[in-house]
N, C-alpha and C positions, 0 to 999 in steps of 0.2 A: 187490514182495518179492523175486521171483525174480532181477530185473536187479540188485538190490542184492547178492543171494547170488553171483551171477554176476561181479559186480564184485569182491567179496572174493575169490572163486577165481582170478581172472586176477591179481590184486595179489600172489599167492604166488609168481608167477612172476618178479617184479620185487624188486630190493634195498629195503630200507627207505629208503634213501636216494633212490632213484628215486621211490618213491612220494610222499615228502615233497615233492620237487620238483613233481610233478604237481599235488598239493593246493596247494602254494605259487603256482603259476603259474595254476590254473583260478579262483582267486577274483579274480584281476586281470582276467580276460576280460570283455569287454562287447560288446553287439551295439546299444548306445545309439548309437554313430557306426557307420557302415561306409564303406567307400572303393570307388570305381568308377574304372576307368581306360578311356580311349577310344582304341583304334588306336594303341597305343603299340609302334611297329615294334621298336624296339631291345630284346631279350631282356634285357639287363642291367638296363634301366629297369623294366621290369615286375618282374623278380625282386626288384630293390632295393626296390620299393614293397610287395612281399609281404613282404620281409623286416621293413620298418619298422612294417608292420601288425602282425606278430608280436612284435616289440620292446615296442610300445606297447599290447598287449593288444587289439587290434581283430581279432575273430575271423572275419569274414566280408569278403572282397574280391570286387568283381564287375568281371570283365574283358570288355568289349565288343570283338569282333573282326569289325568289318563288311567291311573292305578284305581283309584277309589274316590268317588264322587262324595262331597260333602256339603253340609248346610252352613250358612254364616251363624256364628255364634252372636246373637243379638246382644247378650248382655255385656260381652267383652267390647264388642264393636261400639257400644253406647250409643245406638241410634246412628252412626255414621253411615251406614249402609243405605239410610233413607235419603241422603244427601247426595250420595256419589252413585255412578253407574257401574254396577258388577256385570261383567260380560264373562261368560263361562264357555269353555271349550273343551272337546274330549280328547283332542291331540295337540301336541306342541306345532305340528306342521300346519293346522287349520289356524292356530293363532298367529303365527308368523306370518303366513300368507295374507291374512286379513290387515295385519298392522303395517306391511310393506305396501298393500294397495292403498293405505290411507296415508302413505308418504313418510312414514316413520323408519328411522334406522333402528336396528336390533343391538341393543347394548346389554352385554351380560356381565353380570356382577360376580367376581370371583378373586380370591385372594392368592390364586396360584398362576404361574406363568407370565408372560408379558401382558402387561395391561397398564391402563392408563390411570395415575393417580388422582382421586376425586378433586384435588384443586386444579389440576390440568385439564380436567373434561371440557370439552368444546359444547357450550350451551346453545350454540346458533341453530344447529340441526333440531328438527323435531325428533324426539327420541323415545322408545319404548325401552324402559329399564327392567330387565328380567332378573328376579331372584328365585333361588332355589333354597333347598332344606340346609340347615346349618350342618348337618353330618355328611349328606351327599352332594350337596351343591346342585347346580344346574346339570343336565344331562349332556352328554356328547354332542347330540343333534342340535341343541341350542347353542353350545359353545362354538361349534363348527359352522352354524349359520351366522352368528353374530358379525356385525359390521366393526364392533370394537368391543373391548372388555374394559371392565372399570373395577378399580380396587380402592379400599379404604386403608391407607397406610396403617400399620399396627406394629408395636415396638416391645410386645411382652412375648411370654411363651406360647400363649394361646394363638391360633392360627385363623380363628374364624370368629365371627359374631352372630348372635342370633338373629333371623331374618328380620323380625320387627325392629331390632336396634339398627340393623343396616340400613334398613328402608328408611327410617326416620333421620339418621344422620345424612344419608345421600339425599332426600328430598329437601331437607332443610338448607343443605349447601346450594344445591342446583336451583331452587325456586328462589332464594334470596338474591343469587346472583342473576337470574333471569329478571326478577322485578327491578333490579336496579341498572338493567341494561336498555338499550334502545329497540330491542327485537319486539316485533309487533305479537304478544304472547296472549292476550286477552281474547276471550270468546267474541266471535262475531256477534252483530246486534240481533240476527236472527237466531242464533244459538243461545243468546241470553234469554229471548223471548220463550223459546221452547222449554228451556230450563226452568225457568221461573214458573211457566204454566204447570210442570210435573210436581215442583215443589208445592205450589198452592193446592193442587188436587190431593196431595199426601196429607197437607195440614187440615183441610177443611173436612168435615163430617159431611157425609151425605154429598160429596162434591160431583159425583156422576148426575145425581138428580138435578143438582142445581144447575150444571152445565147443560144437561139436556133442556130443562125448562128455558134456560137463557137463549138456547139455538132456536127453539120453537117460537119464542117471542121475538126473536131478531132473526128472521130467514135471510 
C-alpha cells in the first residue's frame, strides 16, 4: 500500500502526458524473452542491441564481458539503457547458470549447422536469446550449452549479419508473434510497480530526497 502511495506521490512531479506514456509502455514490457550478448567489442553494436531491446519491449539484457569490460555508449543507445535493465557478467558460465535458474531455455543464434529457422521458432518457452560477434559468433561453450539454435534464413553470398541487425530482426519477429498469442507474457503487477518506481526515480530530479521526505512523513 505504501509503495502505491509513494508511486502516486512521485507521479505528481510528472506531466499527465508523461504518466500516460509510462503506463502505455509498461504494459508492453516482457521478461518472457531476454537477450544476452557475448564479448561484443564494438560499443555501437552493444548499444544498438540495447536500443532494439527497449524498442521491442524486452526489459532485461545480459552482457557477458569475459575478455574486455566495456561501457555502454550512451550516445548511440540514445537513452535506451535508462529504460531497460542491463545485467553484466564476467563469464558465460555465470550468465547461463543465472538464466537457467530463472527458468529460461538457452537459445544460440548461429547461421551454421543444424538450427531452427526464425519463422519456426517455438515462442512458448521463456527464452534467453544469445548473440555473438559478426566475425566469430558465439563461443563453443555457449553453442554446446544451448537448448536450441536459431538462424535467420539468408539467400545471398554473405553468411552473417551484423549483431545489431540480427537482434532487431529476431526481436521484431518473436515479440510480434508473442503479443498475438495467448501466452501470458506481460510483467506481473508487482513487477510493473517495481519497474515504474525505478523509472520515476530516474526521471525526477532529487528523487532520493523526495522519497526520503515522503517516507518520513508517512512511516
